[in-house]
N, C-alpha and C positions, 0 to 999 in steps of 0.2 A: 490735939484735935485730932477727932475720930472718923472715919469713914462710914457715911451711915447708907450709901447709894454709890452702885456704881452704872451709869449709862453711859449709852453708845457711844455719846460725843461729848460725855465730861462727867467728872466722878464729883461727889459730892461728898461734906464733910463740915460738923458742927462744930463751932467754936466757943470758948469758952464765955465769950458775952452775950452767946445766946442767937449770934447771926451764925451764917453758915458762909462757907465756902466753897466754889465752882471752879475744876481743876476742868482746865477746857484741855480736849485732847487733839490728835493728830487723826483719828479713828475718824472716817467716814462712812456713811450709809451708802449703800449702789451695792451690785452683783456682777459676779464674774472677773470683779473688779475694775466695773466702769464705775464711777463719779453718778450715784440719782440721789437726789435729796429726799425724792417720794419714795424712798425703799426703807422701809422698815428694821434692818438688818446691817450692822456692819460688813461693810464687803472689800474695802482698802484703806488702807494710810496715803494720806500725802502728808508730806512733809510741810510746817508752816502755817495748816489749815486753822489750828486752836489759835495760833496767834492774829493770823487776819481776824478769824470770828470775833474773837474777842477785842479786836480792836473798833470794831465796824459798832459791836454791844456796845460799846465805853461812850463812842461819838453821837448814836442816837439814847441811848440814856441819860446822858447830862441834857441833851437839848432838851427832849421829853419831861424829865427832870426840872428845867429851868423853865418849862410855859407850864409849870403845878399840875401837873400829870401825875400822879402816882403809879410809879415803881416801885421796885424789892432792891436795885442796885444803890450801894454803897459807896462800895470803892472799887479799885482794882490795878492788881499788879501785872505789868506788861512781863516782866524778868521772870516770874513764876508761872505764866500763862494763867491768873488766877484770877476771879471775881470774886468780892466780898456782897452778901445779900442779906435782906433782911428775912425772916421766916416767913414764912405763906404756909396755907392749905392750898390745895388745890381742888376744884369743885369737881364733885365725883370721884370717878375713878382718874381723871386729866379730862379737857376740853378744848380742844381747838379751834378758833376764833380768826375766820378768813373774811379781809375784805376786798372785795373785788371793784376793779376800774372799768374791768374789759372781760368782753363773754368768750371766757377761753376753758381751755385744762377741763375738770371734772362741770364745773357749769353747765360749758355750751353742751359735752355730753348726754347731760340731763334732758337738758330743754334747747335742744338746738333745731326742734320742731318751732319752734315760737319766735328764735333772735338768730342773726346770722355771728357767722363766728368774729371776736374781733367790735362787736359792737362794742357801745359805751355804756357803762352800768352807773346807776346813781350810790356810789360808796356801799355799795351792797354788802350787810353783812349777813355772813351765817355762821352754825354753829356746826361742828360733829365730836362726837363720841371718839377719844383716843381707844382703838379700840383694834388691833389688829387682825383679829381674827376675823371678825366683824367688816372690816375696809371700813373702819371711822367713820360710821352711820349717822348720816344728819340728826337733829336735834334741834325742833324750834324752841322759841320761848315758851310758851304754853306747858309742851313735854316738861322742859327744864326746870320750871315752876311746881307742875304737878308730880313732878317727883322725887321736889324735895333737895335738888342738885345746890338752886339757888334761887333768890328772891325774885318779884319783877322788877324791883328796887337796883337790883345785883346785879340784872340782864341789862337793866336801860344805862345803868354804869357804862358797862362793858360794851356794848354798841356807841354811846359816844365817846367814850374814849379810843376806841379802835377807831372812829372815823375822823378823831382829831389826832391821834399817830400815826396812821397811816397819808394825811397831809402831807404832816413834817417829813414826809420819809420822802414821798412824792417828788414834794417840792424841791427838795433837797436833791433828789436826783436829775429833773432838772435843768438843774442850777450845769447839772456834767452831762447835757447833754441824751439822757438818760431818762425812758418812760416805764411808769412802775406800771403793769399790768393786774399783779395781787398781791396778796400779802398773807402770811399765816403768823399769828399769835397765839400767847398762852399767856392766861389770869389767874389767878391766886386771889385769897383775901386774908387778913391780919387778924388778931384776935379782937378787933372790933367789929370783925365782917366787912370791914372797907374793902373795894377791888383795888388791887394793885395791877399792873403788869409785870408782867416772871419772864425767866427762862435767858431768852438770850434774841439779839434783832439782828444777824446775819443772812449773808447774800442767801443763802440755802434755804434758806424761807419766804424770800419773794421773789415772781417770776418778772423780768425783766426785759425791755427792749430796746435796739437803738439803730433808728434807719431802718425801721421794720424787720430785725433779725432779732430773735431772742437771743439774751449774751447768757451762756452757762456762767453757774454761781463764780468756780475758780476765777474765770476773766472779767468777772462784774465785782470784785474784790479789788480785781489789781486796777480796774481802770476809775475805780473808788475812790483809791488812795493816789492815783499819779501826781 
């Protein structure tokens, strides 16, 4: 087993089978010792956060796989806080896909002249390049195709998959009295260029409210597994 990449919250190892192993860490993004999933650097360590993120990822990946939606998830080991995944190439230098049910956050900052904060959105999907220096700029379908980052078919697959996955997550949260406002995903593709959901599905990647109040990721994880 060889380490091939050390990320902010996970390390990646190659396996003899050709698959990869993700080791979830307790390191968290943040600033000045305060947890913030939107930050681009590690700011603190929270004991047990890696375990909670893995548990939530296992829960949703298994549900999504059962729904017939392609993901990179193979298996997981809670004792070692690791997840085995299929090999996948990322789009470009990394792409984030956001599905929005409510007009909040950066969406409202951009378009607040046209919509009220918190207004409903129709499972709106947007894509951004992972580029810390440029503030993760928005990129359209036409641009992604023109830049040869992906094909039109791959974009359409990502949008359809994103909306289906978001509904799975939102419906599950709703059963616990929680309301999903938006969620962030990452995708890659296999040797046949089939799109698959990659990375993780954890509380730090979603904005969730309860009784009209925002639930921070750590509290959300506790409520989810209560």
